[in-house]
C-alpha positions as CSV (number, residue, x, y, z in Angstrom):
1,M,-4.0,-25.4,-18.6
2,D,-5.3,-23.3,-15.7
3,N,-8.6,-21.7,-16.7
4,R,-8.7,-19.1,-14.0
5,K,-8.7,-15.5,-15.3
6,V,-8.1,-12.2,-13.7
7,G,-8.2,-8.6,-15.0
8,F,-5.7,-6.4,-13.2
9,I,-6.1,-2.6,-13.3
10,G,-3.1,-0.6,-12.1
11,L,0.3,-2.2,-12.7
12,G,2.6,0.1,-10.9
13,N,5.0,-0.6,-8.1
14,M,2.7,-3.0,-6.2
15,G,0.2,-4.0,-8.9
16,G,3.0,-5.0,-11.3
17,R,4.6,-7.3,-8.7
18,M,1.3,-8.9,-7.7
19,T,0.5,-9.4,-11.4
20,R,3.8,-11.2,-11.9
21,R,3.0,-13.5,-8.9
22,L,-0.4,-14.4,-10.4
23,V,1.1,-15.0,-13.8
24,D,3.8,-17.2,-12.4
25,A,1.1,-19.2,-10.6
26,G,-0.5,-20.1,-13.9
27,I,-3.3,-17.6,-13.8
28,R,-4.2,-15.8,-17.0
29,V,-4.0,-12.1,-16.3
30,T,-5.1,-9.3,-18.6
31,G,-3.6,-6.0,-17.5
32,F,-4.6,-2.3,-17.9
33,D,-2.5,0.7,-16.9
34,T,-2.0,4.2,-18.1
35,Q,1.7,3.5,-18.5
36,S,2.5,1.9,-21.9
37,G,4.1,-1.5,-21.6
38,A,3.2,-2.0,-17.9
39,A,1.2,-5.2,-18.6
40,E,3.9,-6.8,-20.7
41,R,6.6,-6.0,-18.1
42,A,4.5,-7.8,-15.5
43,G,4.0,-10.8,-17.8
44,A,0.3,-10.1,-18.4
45,T,-1.6,-9.7,-21.7
46,S,-2.4,-6.0,-22.3
47,A,-6.1,-5.1,-22.5
48,S,-7.1,-3.1,-25.6
49,S,-9.4,-1.1,-23.3
50,L,-10.9,-1.0,-19.9
51,A,-14.2,-2.2,-21.4
52,Q,-12.5,-5.2,-22.9
53,L,-10.8,-6.1,-19.6
54,V,-14.0,-5.9,-17.6
55,E,-16.1,-7.8,-20.1
56,S,-13.7,-10.6,-20.5
57,N,-12.8,-11.4,-16.8
58,P,-15.0,-12.6,-14.0
59,L,-12.6,-11.3,-11.4
60,I,-11.1,-7.8,-11.5
61,L,-8.3,-6.5,-9.2
62,L,-7.5,-2.9,-8.7
63,S,-4.2,-1.4,-7.3
64,L,-4.5,2.4,-7.5
65,P,-3.0,5.4,-5.6
66,D,-6.1,6.6,-3.8
67,S,-9.9,6.8,-3.5
68,K,-10.1,9.5,-6.2
69,A,-8.4,7.2,-8.7
70,V,-10.5,4.2,-7.6
71,E,-13.8,6.2,-8.0
72,S,-12.7,7.4,-11.4
73,V,-12.0,3.9,-12.6
74,I,-15.1,2.3,-11.2
75,S,-17.9,5.0,-11.4
76,G,-16.4,7.5,-13.8
77,E,-17.3,7.8,-17.4
78,N,-16.7,4.5,-19.2
79,G,-15.6,3.0,-15.9
80,V,-16.0,-0.5,-14.5
81,L,-19.6,0.2,-13.6
82,A,-20.5,0.8,-17.2
83,Y,-19.4,-2.7,-18.4
84,C,-19.6,-5.0,-15.4
85,R,-22.3,-7.7,-15.1
86,A,-24.0,-9.7,-12.3
87,G,-21.8,-12.4,-10.8
88,Q,-18.5,-10.6,-11.3
89,T,-16.2,-9.7,-8.4
90,V,-14.1,-6.6,-8.0
91,V,-11.3,-6.4,-5.4
92,D,-9.8,-3.1,-4.5
93,L,-6.2,-3.6,-3.2
94,S,-5.6,0.1,-2.9
95,T,-5.4,2.2,0.3
96,A,-8.6,4.1,0.2
97,A,-11.2,5.8,2.4
98,A,-13.7,3.3,3.9
99,S,-16.6,5.7,3.2
100,S,-15.8,5.8,-0.5
101,T,-15.4,2.0,-0.5
102,R,-18.9,1.5,1.0
103,H,-20.4,3.9,-1.5
104,L,-18.8,2.0,-4.4
105,H,-19.9,-1.3,-2.8
106,G,-23.5,0.0,-3.0
107,L,-23.2,1.0,-6.6
108,L,-21.8,-2.4,-7.7
109,A,-24.1,-4.4,-5.5
110,A,-27.0,-2.8,-7.4
111,K,-25.7,-4.5,-10.5
112,G,-25.1,-7.8,-8.8
113,V,-21.3,-7.4,-8.5
114,N,-19.4,-8.3,-5.4
115,Y,-17.0,-5.5,-4.2
116,I,-14.3,-6.5,-1.8
117,D,-11.8,-4.2,-0.2
118,A,-8.4,-5.8,0.6
119,G,-5.8,-3.6,2.2
120,I,-2.3,-4.9,1.7
121,S,0.8,-4.7,4.0
122,G,4.4,-5.8,3.5
123,G,5.6,-3.4,0.8
124,A,7.4,-4.1,-2.5
125,A,9.6,-6.9,-1.0
126,A,6.6,-8.9,0.2
127,A,4.8,-8.3,-3.0
128,E,7.8,-9.7,-4.9
129,K,7.8,-12.8,-2.7
130,G,4.1,-13.3,-2.4
131,T,4.1,-12.8,1.4
132,L,1.8,-9.9,1.7
133,T,-0.8,-9.6,4.5
134,L,-4.3,-8.9,3.3
135,M,-6.9,-7.3,5.5
136,V,-10.2,-7.9,3.8
137,G,-13.8,-6.5,4.0
138,G,-16.9,-7.7,2.2
139,D,-19.2,-10.7,1.8
140,A,-17.5,-13.7,3.4
141,S,-18.7,-16.2,0.8
142,A,-17.4,-13.9,-2.0
143,I,-14.1,-13.6,-0.3
144,E,-13.8,-17.4,0.1
145,S,-14.6,-17.9,-3.5
146,I,-11.5,-16.0,-4.7
147,A,-9.0,-17.5,-2.2
148,W,-7.2,-18.9,-5.2
149,A,-6.4,-15.4,-6.4
150,F,-5.1,-14.3,-3.0
151,A,-2.9,-17.4,-2.5
152,P,0.0,-16.4,-4.9
153,I,0.3,-12.9,-3.4
154,A,-0.3,-13.2,0.3
155,S,0.8,-15.5,3.1
156,K,-1.9,-14.1,5.5
157,V,-5.5,-13.2,4.7
158,V,-7.6,-11.9,7.5
159,V,-11.3,-11.2,7.0
160,M,-12.1,-8.1,9.1
161,G,-15.8,-7.7,8.5
162,G,-18.2,-6.1,6.0
163,S,-17.6,-3.6,3.3
164,G,-14.9,-1.0,4.3
165,A,-13.5,-3.0,7.2
166,G,-10.4,-4.0,5.2
167,H,-9.6,-0.4,4.2
168,T,-10.3,0.8,7.8
169,T,-7.8,-1.7,9.1
170,K,-5.2,-0.7,6.5
171,L,-5.4,3.0,7.6
172,L,-5.0,2.1,11.3
173,N,-2.0,-0.1,10.4
174,N,-0.4,2.6,8.2
175,F,-0.7,5.2,10.9
176,L,1.3,3.1,13.3
177,N,3.8,2.4,10.4
178,A,4.2,6.2,9.9
179,V,4.6,6.9,13.6
180,S,7.3,4.2,14.0
181,L,9.2,5.3,10.9
182,A,9.1,9.0,11.7
183,A,10.0,8.6,15.4
184,T,12.8,6.1,14.7
185,A,14.2,8.4,12.0
186,E,14.4,11.2,14.6
187,V,16.1,9.0,17.1
188,M,18.6,7.7,14.6
189,V,19.6,11.3,13.6
190,A,20.0,12.2,17.3
191,G,22.1,9.1,17.8
192,K,24.3,10.0,14.9
193,K,24.8,13.5,16.2
194,A,25.6,12.1,19.6
195,G,28.4,10.1,18.1
196,L,26.9,6.7,18.8
197,D,27.6,3.6,16.7
198,L,24.3,3.2,15.0
199,H,24.5,-0.6,14.6
200,R,25.0,-0.9,18.3
201,L,22.2,1.5,18.9
202,L,19.9,-0.6,16.8
203,E,21.1,-3.7,18.7
204,V,20.0,-2.1,21.9
205,L,16.7,-0.8,20.6
206,N,15.8,-4.2,19.1
207,S,16.3,-5.9,22.4
208,S,14.5,-3.2,24.4
209,S,11.2,-1.5,24.7
210,G,11.8,0.8,21.8
211,V,11.7,-2.0,19.2
212,N,9.4,-1.6,16.2
213,F,9.1,-2.5,12.6
214,A,11.4,0.3,11.5
215,T,14.2,-0.6,13.9
216,L,13.9,-4.3,12.9
217,N,13.4,-4.1,9.2
218,R,14.3,-0.6,7.9
219,F,17.1,1.0,9.7
220,P,19.6,-1.9,9.7
221,R,19.7,-1.3,6.0
222,I,19.4,2.5,6.0
223,V,22.4,3.0,8.3
224,D,24.5,1.3,5.5
225,G,23.0,3.5,2.8
226,D,20.3,1.2,1.5
227,Y,17.0,3.0,1.6
228,L,15.1,0.0,0.3
229,E,13.9,2.0,-2.7
230,G,10.7,1.0,-4.5
231,G,8.3,1.1,-1.5
232,L,5.7,3.6,-0.4
233,T,6.6,7.2,-1.3
234,G,6.6,10.0,1.2
235,K,3.6,11.7,-0.6
236,L,1.6,8.4,-0.4
237,M,2.4,8.1,3.3
238,T,1.1,11.6,3.8
239,K,-2.0,10.7,1.9
240,D,-2.6,7.7,4.1
241,L,-2.1,9.9,7.2
242,V,-4.7,12.4,6.0
243,L,-7.1,9.5,5.3
244,Y,-6.4,8.3,8.9
245,T,-7.3,11.6,10.4
246,D,-10.4,11.9,8.2
247,L,-11.4,8.4,9.5
248,L,-10.9,9.4,13.1
249,H,-13.0,12.5,12.6
250,E,-15.8,10.4,11.1
251,L,-15.6,8.0,14.1
252,G,-15.5,10.8,16.6
253,T,-12.1,9.5,18.0
254,A,-9.5,11.9,19.3
255,S,-6.4,12.0,17.1
256,L,-3.7,13.1,19.5
257,N,-0.6,11.6,17.9
258,S,-1.1,12.4,14.2
259,A,0.7,15.8,14.2
260,G,4.2,14.3,14.5
261,P,4.2,12.0,11.5
262,L,2.2,14.5,9.5
263,A,4.8,17.2,10.2
264,S,7.7,14.7,9.5
265,F,6.4,13.5,6.1
266,G,5.2,17.0,5.2
267,L,8.7,18.3,5.8
268,A,10.1,15.5,3.6
269,T,7.8,16.5,0.7
270,A,8.7,20.2,1.2
271,L,12.4,19.4,1.0
272,G,12.0,17.4,-2.2
273,Y,11.7,13.8,-1.0
274,G,8.0,13.4,-1.6
275,D,8.4,11.1,-4.7
276,A,11.1,9.0,-3.0
277,I,10.5,6.1,-0.7
278,S,9.1,7.3,2.7
279,N,12.3,6.0,4.4
280,R,13.9,9.2,3.1
281,V,12.1,11.1,5.9
282,V,15.3,10.4,7.9
283,D,17.2,12.6,5.4
284,A,14.7,15.4,5.7
285,I,15.1,15.3,9.5
286,G,18.9,15.1,9.0
287,D,18.8,18.1,6.6
288,I,17.3,20.4,9.2
289,S,19.6,19.0,11.9
290,G,22.8,20.1,10.4
291,G,23.0,18.0,7.2
292,V,23.2,14.6,8.9
293,R,23.3,11.4,6.9
294,L,23.3,8.2,8.9
295,H,25.6,6.3,6.5
296,Y,28.3,8.9,6.3
297,P,31.3,8.7,8.7
298,N,31.2,10.9,11.8
299,T,33.1,14.1,11.2
300,Q,32.9,15.4,14.8
């Protein structure tokens, strides 16, 4: 019997899949989520309360929508901070502001608790298969001590530096993800309107200088009507872009290329796609370009 134990807070689209991977690896997981039945659906034991989860697990993982939610769960009334004890480790797998992460790190360190930020990349498909990439910040020895918990969920773990370094890296990555997705969506709509065969267009792009993650992994499915539902929503993509621009402001770095993806995903939300997967940005661009859908036959 494996004696390793984890408390997992936030069992949504990503957290639920990561929890299932941990459970399938023989790790005992206690789950806590605002949605009734989320722990059971992921194969975990449901905690009776946040206090019970924190008090009964030496390692606590978080997968939450944003810094506001993380701050509420950790330092809010009756949060993790109220029940944690020296020697525990808390890992934040959310996409969050590094400044908030460093603040929470200080609060938890004062109680002798390790706080590790671990940005994740790969989406729902990688979470399902346990092939996520983790970009991690925090104390190196604390990170090494919980390698067993990362192994079932990630195929690559890169330690980026001290507290906040993991979340900083995640925001930089997500910005490039947003740029490539929004720009490729625009190109594909233009290709459709020009009467091009979109499969052949992708064949050219993927062997040319325009190749990117979206041309390789997203649009070969989208052009056939499969939007890869279940991944990052348009609203969450916009949230990540705002966090990116805030980060660059803090760093004193010019942000000359953020306007395009911010406009694209803002448009998608305004047209009703905000709660759908961010890949639907191509439909938003199609809507204002004459009602274009990539997977419908050409009518011109």
